[in-house]
C-alpha positions in Angstrom: 0.1 0.1 0.0 3.4 2.0 0.7 4.7 1.5 -2.6 2.9 2.7 -5.5 -0.1 3.9 -7.5 -1.0 5.4 -10.9 -0.6 8.8 -10.1 2.1 8.7 -7.2 4.9 6.5 -7.5 7.0 4.1 -5.6 8.1 6.1 -2.3 6.5 9.1 -3.4 3.3 9.1 -1.0 5.3 9.0 1.6 7.2 11.8 0.4 4.3 13.9 -0.3 2.1 13.4 2.6 5.7 15.0 4.3 6.0 17.6 1.8 2.6 18.9 2.7 4.2 18.3 6.7 1.5 15.3 7.3 2.6 11.7 8.7 0.9 7.9 8.9 0.5 4.9 10.0 -0.8 1.8 10.1 -1.8 -1.2 11.9 -3.7 -4.3 10.8 -5.7 -6.7 13.8 -8.6 -10.4 13.6 -10.3 -7.7 12.8 -10.0 -4.7 10.3 -6.7 -3.3 8.8 -6.8 0.4 9.5 -4.7 3.2 7.5 -4.0 6.8 9.6 -3.7 10.1 8.6 -2.7 12.6 10.1 -2.0 16.6 8.4 -2.8 20.0 8.6 -5.8 21.0 7.5 -4.9 22.9 4.3 -3.1 19.4 2.8 -7.2 18.0 2.9 -7.6 17.4 -0.9 -3.9 16.0 -1.3 -4.7 13.9 1.5 -7.7 12.5 -0.9 -5.5 12.9 -3.7 -3.2 10.3 -2.7 -5.7 7.7 -0.5 -8.2 7.0 -3.8 -5.1 7.1 -5.9 -3.7 3.9 -4.0 -7.2 2.2 -3.5 -8.0 3.0 -7.4 -4.6 2.1 -8.8 -2.7 0.4 -7.1 1.1 -1.4 -8.3 1.4 -4.8 -8.1 5.1 -5.3 -8.9 6.4 -9.0 -9.1 9.6 -7.6 -7.9 8.6 -5.5 -4.9 5.9 -8.2 -4.0 8.9 -10.1 -3.4 10.6 -8.1 -1.7 7.5 -7.3 0.7 7.5 -11.0 1.1 10.7 -11.2 2.8 9.7 -8.5 5.0 7.2 -10.4 7.1 9.2 -13.1 6.9 11.3 -11.1 9.1 8.7 -9.3 10.2 7.3 -12.2 11.8 10.2 -14.6 12.4 12.2 -11.9 14.8 8.7 -10.9 16.2 8.7 -14.7 17.3 12.2 -14.3 18.5 12.7 -12.4 20.1 8.8 -11.8 22.3 8.4 -14.8 23.8 4.9 -13.8 24.6 4.1 -13.6 21.6 5.2 -16.7 20.5 3.1 -17.6 23.0 0.2 -15.5 22.4 -0.4 -17.3 19.1 0.0 -20.7 20.5 -2.9 -19.4 23.2 -5.4 -18.5 20.2 -5.0 -21.7 17.7 -6.0 -23.2 20.7 -8.7 -21.6 22.6 -9.7 -21.3 18.6 -10.9 -24.2 17.1 -13.3 -23.8 14.0 -13.5 -19.5 13.8 -11.0 -17.1 11.6 -9.1 -15.9 14.9 -7.4 -18.8 15.0 -5.1 -17.0 12.5 -2.0 -15.3 14.1 -2.5 -11.8 12.2 1.1 -12.0 10.3 0.2 -15.5 9.0 1.5 -18.5 8.9 4.8 -18.9 7.6 3.7 -21.7 4.8 1.3 -18.9 3.7 3.4 -16.4 3.6 6.0 -17.8 1.5 3.0 -19.5 -0.8 0.2 -16.7 -1.4 1.9 -15.1 -5.0 0.5 -12.4 -7.1 -3.2 -13.5 -8.0 -3.2 -14.4 -4.6 -2.9 -10.6 -3.6 -4.6 -8.8 -6.2 -7.5 -10.8 -5.1 -8.0 -10.2 -2.2 -7.6 -6.0 -3.0 -10.7 -5.5 -5.0 -12.4 -7.5 -2.5 -11.4 -6.0 0.6 -10.7 -3.0 -0.6 -13.5 -1.3 -1.9 -15.4 1.4 -1.5 -18.5 -0.6 -0.7 -16.0 -2.4 2.1 -14.3 0.2 4.0 -15.5 3.7 6.3 -13.6 6.7 6.1 -13.2 8.6 9.4 -12.2 12.4 9.5 -11.9 15.0 12.7 -10.3 18.0 13.3 -9.9 21.3 11.3 -12.4 21.0 9.0 -15.1 21.5 7.0 -18.2 19.6 6.4 -18.5 21.0 2.8 -14.8 20.6 1.8 -14.7 16.8 3.1 -18.2 15.9 0.9 -16.7 18.3 -2.1 -13.1 16.0 -2.3 -15.0 12.3 -1.3 -17.4 12.5 -4.3 -13.7 13.9 -6.5 -12.3 11.9 -5.2 -13.3 9.1 -4.5 -17.2 9.1 -6.8 -15.6 7.5 -8.9 -14.3 3.7 -7.9 -16.2 0.9 -8.7 -17.3 -1.1 -5.8 -16.0 -4.2 -5.8 -17.3 -7.6 -5.3 -19.6 -8.1 -1.4 -16.6 -9.7 0.9 -18.2 -13.6 1.9 -19.2 -13.4 5.4 -17.9 -15.2 8.5 -20.3 -17.5 9.7 -18.1 -20.0 11.6 -19.3 -19.5 15.3 -17.0 -21.0 17.2 -18.5 -24.4 20.0 -18.7 -23.9 22.6 -15.5 -25.3 24.5 -17.3 -27.9 27.0 -13.7 -28.1 29.0 -10.2 -26.4 29.8 -7.4 -26.8 27.1 -3.9 -26.1 28.0 -0.8 -26.0 25.8 2.6 -25.9 27.0 5.5 -24.1 24.8 9.5 -24.9 25.3 11.8 -22.4 24.7 14.1 -21.5 26.8 13.2 -18.1 29.3 14.7 -16.8 31.9 11.4 -16.8 34.0 7.7 -18.7 32.6 5.3 -16.5 30.9 1.6 -16.8 32.1 -1.3 -16.4 30.0 -4.7 -17.8 30.6 -8.0 -16.7 28.6 -11.5 -16.5 28.8 -14.0 -16.5 26.0 -16.2 -13.5 25.9 -18.9 -11.3 24.4 -17.5 -9.8 21.1 -17.3 -5.4 21.4 -21.6 -5.2 20.5 -22.8 -7.6 22.4 -24.1 -5.6 26.0 -21.3 -6.8 27.9 -18.7 -4.6 26.2 -18.6 -2.3 28.5 -18.2 -4.1 32.0 -16.0 -6.5 29.9 -14.0 -3.5 29.3 -14.2 -1.5 32.1 -12.7 -4.7 34.2 -10.2 -4.7 31.8 -9.3 -1.6 33.5 -9.6 -2.4 37.1 -7.0 -5.2 36.5 -4.3 -4.1 35.2 -4.7 -0.1 33.5 -1.7 1.2 36.3 0.1 0.5 39.2 -2.7 0.8 41.7 -4.7 -2.2 39.4 -5.9 -5.9 41.1 -3.5 -7.4 39.1 0.0 -5.4 39.5 -0.8 -4.3 43.0 -1.0 -7.4 44.4 1.2 -10.1 42.1 4.2 -6.9 41.4 4.2 -5.7 44.5 2.4 -6.7 47.8 3.6 -10.9 46.9 6.7 -10.0 44.5 5.4 -13.7 42.4 5.2 -11.8 39.1 7.7 -9.5 37.5 4.8 -8.2 34.9 0.7 -8.9 35.2 -1.6 -7.8 32.5 -4.7 -8.2 31.3 -6.2 -7.7 28.2 -9.6 -7.2 25.5 -9.8 -5.7 22.5 -12.5 -5.0 20.2 -13.4 -8.0 18.3 -16.5 -8.2 15.4 -17.4 -11.8 17.1 -16.8 -13.6 20.3 -13.1 -13.7 21.2 -10.8 -13.6 24.0 -10.1 -12.3 27.6 -6.6 -12.8 28.2 -4.7 -12.6 31.5 -1.1 -12.7 31.1 1.8 -13.3 33.1 5.7 -13.1 33.9 6.9 -15.1 37.0 9.4 -13.3 39.4 12.9 -15.6 39.7 12.3 -18.6 41.1 8.7 -18.5 41.5 6.9 -21.7 39.2 4.4 -20.9 36.5 2.1 -23.1 39.3 1.9 -20.4 41.7 1.2 -17.2 39.4 -1.8 -19.3 37.9 -2.9 -19.8 41.5 -2.6 -16.7 42.2 -4.2 -14.7 38.9 -7.4 -17.3 39.7 -7.7 -16.2 42.7 -7.8 -12.6 41.6 -10.9 -13.6 39.8 -12.8 -15.2 42.2 -12.1 -12.5 44.4 -14.5 -10.3 42.2 -17.0 -13.3 41.0 -17.3 -13.7 44.9 -17.9 -9.8 45.7 -17.6 -7.9 42.7 -16.3 -4.7 42.7 -16.8 -1.7 44.4 -16.3 1.3 41.6 -16.2 3.7 44.8 -12.9 2.0 46.6 -11.2 1.6 42.9 -12.1 4.6 42.5 -13.0 4.5 39.0 -16.2 7.0 37.7 -17.3 9.6 35.5 -18.1 13.4 36.1 -18.0 16.3 34.5 -15.1 19.6 34.3 -14.4 22.7 32.8 -10.7 23.9 30.8 -11.1 26.6 29.6 -14.5 27.7 29.1 -15.8 24.9 27.8 -16.6 21.5 29.3 -14.2 18.3 28.6 -15.1 14.6 29.5 -13.1 13.3 32.7 -12.9 10.6 33.8 -11.6 9.1 37.6 -8.7 6.4 37.8 -7.4 5.2 41.2 -6.8 9.6 42.6 -6.0 10.6 39.7 -8.5 12.7 37.8 -8.1 12.1 33.4 -9.5 14.9 30.6 -8.2 16.0 27.2 -8.8 19.1 24.9 -7.6 20.4 21.5 -6.8 23.5 21.3 -4.9 25.2 18.4 -3.3 28.2 19.8 -0.7 28.6 22.2 -2.2 32.1 22.9 -6.0 30.1 23.9 -4.9 28.1 26.4 -6.7 28.7 29.3 -6.4 25.9 31.4 -8.2 25.7 34.9 -8.8 23.0 36.5 -11.7 22.0 38.2 -12.4 21.0 42.0 -12.6 17.4 42.7 -15.6 16.1 44.8 -14.4 15.7 48.2 -15.6 12.3 49.1 -13.3 11.4 46.0 -10.6 12.1 47.5 -9.1 13.1 44.4 -4.5 13.8 44.3 -4.3 15.2 40.5 -5.8 16.6 38.3 -3.9 15.5 34.8 -5.2 17.7 31.5 -4.1 16.3 28.5 -3.6 19.1 25.9 -3.2 17.9 21.7 -1.7 20.7 21.2 -2.0 21.3 17.4 0.9 23.5 15.4 4.3 22.7 15.3 5.6 25.5 17.7 6.3 23.9 20.5 8.7 26.0 22.3 5.0 28.4 22.2 3.8 25.9 24.3 6.1 24.9 26.4 5.4 28.9 26.8 1.8 28.8 27.2 2.6 25.4 29.2 4.8 27.3 31.8 2.3 30.9 32.2 -0.5 28.5 33.7 2.1 26.6 36.0 1.9 23.6 35.1 4.6 20.9 33.6 5.0 20.0 29.9 6.6 18.1 28.2 6.1 18.2 23.6 7.1 15.6 21.5 5.8 15.1 18.5 3.5 17.9 18.4 0.8 17.0 21.4 1.6 17.8 25.0 0.8 16.1 27.6 0.3 19.0 30.7 -0.4 18.0 34.4 -1.9 20.2 36.7 -1.7 19.7 40.4 -4.8 19.8 42.8 -4.3 19.7 46.9 -1.6 21.1 48.2 1.6 21.9 48.3 1.6 20.1 44.8 5.1 21.1 43.6 6.4 19.8 39.9 3.8 16.7 38.6 5.5 12.8 38.6 4.6 11.4 36.1 4.6 7.3 36.9 1.3 5.7 35.0 -0.2 5.5 31.8 -3.8 4.9 30.3 -4.6 4.7 27.6 -8.8 5.7 26.5 -9.7 5.5 23.3 -7.2 5.6 21.2 -5.7 8.6 22.5 -2.6 8.2 25.0 -3.9 10.1 28.3 -1.2 10.5 31.2 -2.1 9.8 34.5 0.0 11.8 37.6 -1.1 10.4 41.0 0.9 13.1 43.0 1.1 12.3 47.5 -0.1 15.0 49.6 
């Protein structure tokens, strides 16, 4: 997708976008492939032109295909060699699913990569990379009329492809425990426990997503505090619940501390789950809730994690940075409020100056500025300890002491 089309040849996609002040990236999951572009609003039309060119006229060059085949094989083998958890993940998925396509690793099996042909790629592309199977999401300082005009101009003539075949296979109900062991040299054992759970569109999705946060988001989470800090059974303890079109898996992951057996860590992990089953979750004690705060005169979502509140706001002009930290509710006993400012613009020095004017700590990188403001007595320069991922926006949590 990045190696040339009809108008923009090899490497020209990136060069043209970067020359217009933009950048891009892509990822593939078990469910979708996403291509993301970041760019100034003045480059909106060139982005439409770039994307329409590679959707309508992608070049399938035989030599480039063989080059990419080698890159993917290397990526697969390197990932498995360097990350024991990735190898374990691959084997667990292939064991947990015996019928549904979720059994296959996203990058593919080595034999698949070695054997797909140019015709296979073209058939796949014209089936799935077509307007009837794509969704475009645009956000930022753009006008709806401009977006509609450019979409009609550059995408309107691209024909629909054949209707992709629906995934009709339903994973059979698992009737007993399944175990898989991977033998390789590692300093300490790795452990993964999975549960079959509903897909993202189910009524249980938000409860599972919240459970994932309570179990593993931050140092105050149940798995980290119990297994890493208190009992010191694990070097790492985590959970994962990803978005999925079809019923998927909820993961518990851990890396044993030195001298700890996998069976010991497994028992402790399952005990944490059993506690939730037996006792439920006290949301107030967990510090999870939602209220609203005010930044610069506008009301924005205000999420609570542990003893810190997190907010996100988009600001286009350093001179317009007017931050006023909301007073936390007394019954929640917050120690910090973190304001994540999406600083649109290239002048990082101006953003840092603006943050200092408001007596806030600032960390600027790549056009995004994190701003942290302490609430409470005797709070000095913020110290960042925890990172949270909320809706694709990276936020920094700052649990400051009193």
